[in-house]
C-alpha positions in Angstrom: -31.5 17.5 5.9 -31.2 14.4 3.7 -29.1 14.9 0.6 -27.2 13.0 -2.0 -23.9 14.9 -1.9 -22.6 13.2 -5.0 -24.6 15.5 -7.2 -24.2 19.3 -7.3 -27.9 19.9 -8.0 -29.0 18.0 -4.9 -26.5 19.8 -2.7 -27.5 23.2 -4.2 -31.2 22.5 -3.5 -30.6 21.5 0.1 -28.2 24.4 0.7 -30.9 26.8 -0.5 -33.5 25.2 1.8 -31.1 25.5 4.8 -30.5 29.1 4.0 -34.2 29.8 3.8 -35.2 27.9 6.9 -32.3 28.5 9.4 -30.0 30.9 7.7 -26.6 30.4 6.0 -24.1 28.5 8.1 -20.8 30.2 9.1 -19.3 26.8 10.0 -19.4 23.8 7.8 -17.8 20.4 8.6 -17.3 18.6 5.3 -17.4 14.9 6.3 -18.3 12.6 3.4 -17.1 9.0 3.0 -18.0 5.5 1.7 -15.8 2.4 1.7 -15.8 -0.5 -0.7 -12.8 -2.4 0.7 -11.9 -4.2 -2.6 -8.8 -4.5 -4.7 -8.7 -2.3 -7.8 -9.2 -5.4 -10.0 -12.3 -6.4 -8.0 -13.9 -2.9 -8.0 -16.6 -2.4 -10.5 -16.5 0.8 -12.6 -19.7 1.9 -10.9 -18.1 1.5 -7.4 -15.1 3.5 -8.4 -17.3 6.3 -9.8 -19.5 6.3 -6.8 -16.5 6.7 -4.5 -15.2 9.6 -6.5 -18.6 11.3 -6.7 -19.2 10.9 -3.0 -15.8 11.1 -1.2 -14.2 13.7 -3.4 -16.7 15.6 -5.6 -19.2 15.8 -2.7 -16.7 17.9 -0.8 -16.4 20.3 -3.8 -20.2 20.6 -4.1 -20.6 21.4 -0.4 -17.8 24.0 -0.5 -19.2 25.6 -3.6 -22.6 25.9 -2.1 -21.7 27.3 1.3 -18.5 29.3 0.7 -20.0 32.1 -1.3 -22.1 33.4 1.6 -19.1 33.1 4.0 -17.1 35.2 1.6 -19.9 37.7 1.3 -19.8 38.1 5.1 -16.0 37.7 5.1 -16.1 35.2 8.0 -16.7 31.5 8.4 -14.8 28.2 8.8 -14.8 25.2 6.4 -13.5 22.0 7.9 -12.5 19.1 5.6 -12.4 15.6 7.0 -9.7 13.7 5.1 -7.8 10.7 6.6 -4.3 9.5 7.4 -5.0 7.3 4.4 -4.7 10.5 2.4 -1.0 10.4 3.2 -0.2 6.7 2.7 -2.0 4.2 0.5 -2.6 0.6 1.6 -4.1 -2.5 0.0 -7.8 -2.8 -0.9 -8.4 0.9 -0.6 -7.3 2.3 -4.0 -10.5 4.2 -4.6 -10.8 5.5 -1.0 -7.2 6.6 -0.6 -7.3 8.3 -4.0 -10.2 10.5 -2.9 -8.5 11.3 0.4 -5.3 12.2 -1.3 -7.4 14.5 -3.6 -9.1 16.2 -0.6 -5.7 17.2 0.8 -4.8 18.9 -2.5 -8.2 20.5 -2.6 -7.8 21.8 0.9 -4.3 23.1 0.5 -5.2 24.9 -2.8 -8.4 26.4 -1.3 -6.5 27.7 1.7 -4.3 29.7 -0.6 -7.3 31.0 -2.5 -8.9 32.2 0.7 -5.6 33.5 2.3 -6.6 37.1 2.0 -10.0 36.7 3.6 -11.3 36.0 7.1 -12.7 32.6 6.0 -10.8 29.8 7.7 -10.1 26.4 6.2 -8.9 23.4 8.3 -8.2 19.8 7.5 -8.6 16.9 10.0 -6.6 13.7 9.3 -8.1 10.9 11.5 -6.6 7.5 11.7 -8.9 4.5 12.3 -12.1 5.7 14.0 -14.4 3.2 15.9 -17.4 3.5 13.5 -19.3 1.2 11.2 -17.3 2.5 8.2 -14.3 0.4 9.1 -16.1 -2.2 11.2 -13.8 -5.1 12.2 -10.6 -3.4 11.3 -7.9 -3.1 13.9 -4.2 -1.9 13.9 -1.7 -4.7 14.6 0.1 -2.4 17.1 -2.9 -0.9 18.8 -0.9 0.5 21.7 1.2 2.5 19.3 -1.6 3.3 16.9 -4.8 3.6 19.1 -8.2 3.5 17.5 -10.0 6.8 17.9 -13.5 7.3 19.3 -15.8 9.5 17.3 -16.4 11.7 20.4 -12.7 12.5 20.6 -12.6 13.4 16.9 -15.7 15.6 17.4 -14.0 17.4 20.4 -11.0 18.1 18.3 -13.2 19.6 15.5 -14.9 21.8 18.1 -11.6 23.0 19.4 -10.4 23.9 15.9 -13.6 25.9 15.3 -13.2 27.7 18.6 -9.6 28.7 17.8 -10.9 30.6 14.8 -7.7 29.9 12.8 -6.9 27.5 10.0 -5.2 24.3 11.1 -4.1 20.9 10.0 -4.7 18.3 12.7 -3.5 14.7 12.5 -5.0 12.1 14.9 -3.4 10.3 16.7 -0.3 12.4 17.0 2.1 9.6 15.9 0.7 9.8 12.3 2.3 13.3 12.0 5.5 11.4 11.2 3.9 9.5 8.2 5.0 12.1 5.5 8.6 11.5 6.5 8.4 8.0 5.1 8.5 9.5 1.6 12.1 10.5 2.3 13.1 6.8 2.4 13.5 4.4 -0.6 10.3 2.6 -1.5 11.7 -0.7 -0.4 12.0 0.6 3.2 8.5 2.1 3.3 7.0 -1.0 1.8 8.7 -3.1 4.4 7.4 -0.9 7.2 3.9 -1.1 5.8 4.2 -4.9 5.7 5.6 -5.2 9.2 2.8 -3.0 10.6 0.2 -5.2 8.9 -1.4 -2.3 7.1 -2.1 -4.3 4.0 -3.9 -6.9 6.0 -6.4 -4.6 7.7 -9.1 -4.6 5.1 -9.2 -8.4 5.1 -10.7 -8.1 8.6 -13.2 -5.6 7.2 -14.4 -7.9 4.4 -15.0 -10.7 6.9 -17.4 -8.4 8.8 -19.5 -7.5 5.8 
């Protein structure tokens, strides 16, 4: 079903069509994302708004359209696809990381709202995935931070659904330690970011475009 997820009316219409033609889903994988790959100064107001409407608001609209029926049945599973960039910002991704940070807040608050129901909510935090979205981008220390294949991420999502419990899953595992960086002074975390080459990654992306 083709849908502009950045607008609630469009998502609502498609959700109604899905419910009519195949029934209301009990599992929804909320995976929405676009990338501009520009500095904040270079981003146009339209690009910023489009990122927010698609990457963040789109998740709200999908959840609002499909959760009511799950709640009515008191069963279901909503999976939010965020990113490791939702835990640590890097250069040339201000709009993208802001939306991914927002998704984490949305997911955590929603989990509390649904805590007394049988509707599960899980969040997946993938690192760099080998897709066209970040074409040309590579980690400096690829052996330590491997690039993920979409099939591996998909298998993880299926595993989470099969578990029938709410989970937070970070891929690859090493990124589970990323939140610990906030315990250190900014000078140290900025130095680590520089040494890892994280602020240079999107320059590769721009060359590919």
